[in-house]
C-alpha positions as CSV (number, residue, x, y, z in Angstrom):
1,M,0.0,0.0,0.0
2,A,1.5,3.3,-1.1
3,T,1.5,6.4,1.1
4,F,2.3,9.9,-0.2
5,K,2.7,13.3,1.3
6,V,1.2,15.7,-1.3
7,V,2.2,19.3,-1.2
8,I,-0.3,21.5,-3.1
9,N,0.8,25.0,-4.1
10,D,-1.9,27.7,-4.6
11,T,-0.3,30.0,-7.1
12,K,-2.8,32.8,-6.5
13,T,-1.9,33.3,-2.8
14,G,1.5,31.7,-2.8
15,K,0.5,29.3,0.1
16,S,1.2,25.6,0.2
17,Y,-1.0,22.9,1.8
18,Q,0.1,19.4,2.8
19,K,-2.1,16.3,2.7
20,E,-1.4,12.6,3.4
21,I,-2.8,10.3,0.8
22,T,-3.1,6.5,1.4
23,G,-5.0,3.5,0.0
24,T,-6.6,3.4,-3.5
25,K,-6.2,7.1,-4.1
26,A,-2.4,6.8,-3.6
27,N,-2.3,3.7,-5.8
28,S,-4.0,5.6,-8.5
29,L,-1.2,8.2,-8.6
30,I,1.4,5.5,-9.3
31,G,2.5,5.6,-12.9
32,K,1.8,9.3,-13.4
33,R,4.6,11.6,-14.6
34,I,5.9,15.1,-13.9
35,G,3.9,17.5,-16.1
36,Q,0.7,15.5,-16.1
37,E,-2.6,17.0,-14.9
38,V,-4.5,14.9,-12.4
39,D,-8.1,15.3,-11.1
40,G,-8.3,16.8,-7.6
41,V,-10.5,13.8,-6.5
42,F,-7.2,11.8,-6.0
43,V,-6.2,14.2,-3.2
44,D,-9.7,14.9,-1.8
45,L,-10.2,18.2,-3.7
46,P,-13.2,17.6,-6.0
47,G,-13.5,20.0,-8.9
48,Y,-9.8,21.0,-8.8
49,K,-7.2,20.1,-11.5
50,L,-3.6,19.7,-10.3
51,L,-0.3,19.6,-12.2
52,I,2.5,17.3,-10.9
53,T,5.6,19.4,-10.6
54,G,8.0,17.1,-8.8
55,G,8.8,15.1,-5.7
56,T,11.3,13.2,-3.7
57,D,11.9,9.5,-2.9
58,K,12.4,7.8,0.4
59,D,16.1,8.7,0.6
60,G,15.6,12.3,-0.3
61,F,16.6,12.2,-4.0
62,P,14.6,14.6,-6.1
63,M,12.6,13.7,-9.2
64,R,13.9,15.2,-12.4
65,K,11.6,15.7,-15.5
66,N,14.2,14.8,-18.1
67,L,15.0,11.3,-16.7
68,Q,12.5,8.8,-18.0
69,G,11.1,6.0,-15.8
70,A,11.0,5.5,-12.0
71,R,14.6,4.5,-11.5
72,R,17.5,6.3,-9.8
73,K,20.5,7.2,-11.8
74,K,23.7,9.3,-11.5
75,L,23.6,12.1,-14.0
76,L,26.2,14.7,-14.9
77,L,24.4,17.9,-14.0
78,K,25.3,21.5,-14.7
79,G,22.4,23.0,-12.8
80,G,18.7,22.8,-12.1
81,I,16.9,20.3,-9.9
82,G,19.3,18.2,-7.9
83,F,22.4,20.4,-8.2
84,H,23.1,24.1,-7.8
85,P,26.6,25.0,-9.0
86,T,28.7,27.4,-6.9
87,R,30.7,28.8,-9.8
88,P,30.1,29.2,-13.6
89,G,30.7,26.1,-15.8
90,M,30.8,23.7,-12.8
91,R,29.4,20.2,-13.4
92,K,29.0,17.3,-11.0
93,K,27.6,13.8,-11.0
94,K,24.5,13.6,-8.7
95,M,22.0,10.9,-8.0
96,V,18.4,11.8,-9.1
97,R,15.1,10.0,-9.5
98,G,13.2,9.6,-12.7
99,N,10.0,11.4,-13.6
100,T,7.5,8.6,-12.9
101,I,5.8,8.2,-9.6
102,S,6.4,4.8,-8.0
103,A,5.9,3.2,-4.5
104,D,9.4,4.6,-3.5
105,I,8.3,8.2,-3.8
106,V,7.4,9.8,-0.5
107,Q,6.5,13.4,-1.4
108,I,4.7,14.6,-4.5
109,N,4.6,18.3,-5.3
110,M,1.6,19.7,-7.2
111,K,0.2,23.1,-8.2
112,I,-3.4,24.1,-8.8
113,V,-4.2,24.6,-12.5
114,Q,-8.0,24.9,-12.2
115,Y,-9.9,25.9,-9.1
116,G,-13.0,24.1,-7.8
117,P,-16.3,25.4,-6.5
118,K,-15.1,25.7,-2.9
119,P,-12.1,27.8,-1.6
120,I,-9.0,25.6,-1.1
121,E,-8.9,26.2,2.7
122,E,-12.5,24.8,3.1
123,A,-11.8,21.8,0.8
124,I,-8.6,20.9,2.7
125,K,-10.4,21.0,6.1
126,E,-13.3,18.9,4.8
127,G,-10.9,16.2,3.5
128,E,-9.2,16.0,7.0
129,A,-12.5,15.7,8.9
């Protein structure tokens, strides 16, 4: 059984909300990729559309959009997600996770693309109750 911490970013207000997803809703997110839109029903937000923007696995390695699949791999990076160079032209091999959600992922980052009928604060509180 998969369990995910989903961090939902509200781009209008700049606030982020965290929800814990377990069971069949979590299993339905397995196989989705960074950049895909998902229905808000998967994270107890009916009427909302969410865009998957990234995440991290159980060991803290970040997901990277340009690495296909759900595997971990060492890539030679010159910047971006997983590596921030301290001087110009610097490159380094770093371990990153692929762009597909698997059972090894712990945190999934999403942002709201389409808002539902209720404000986000009310919808989050209803899902917790």
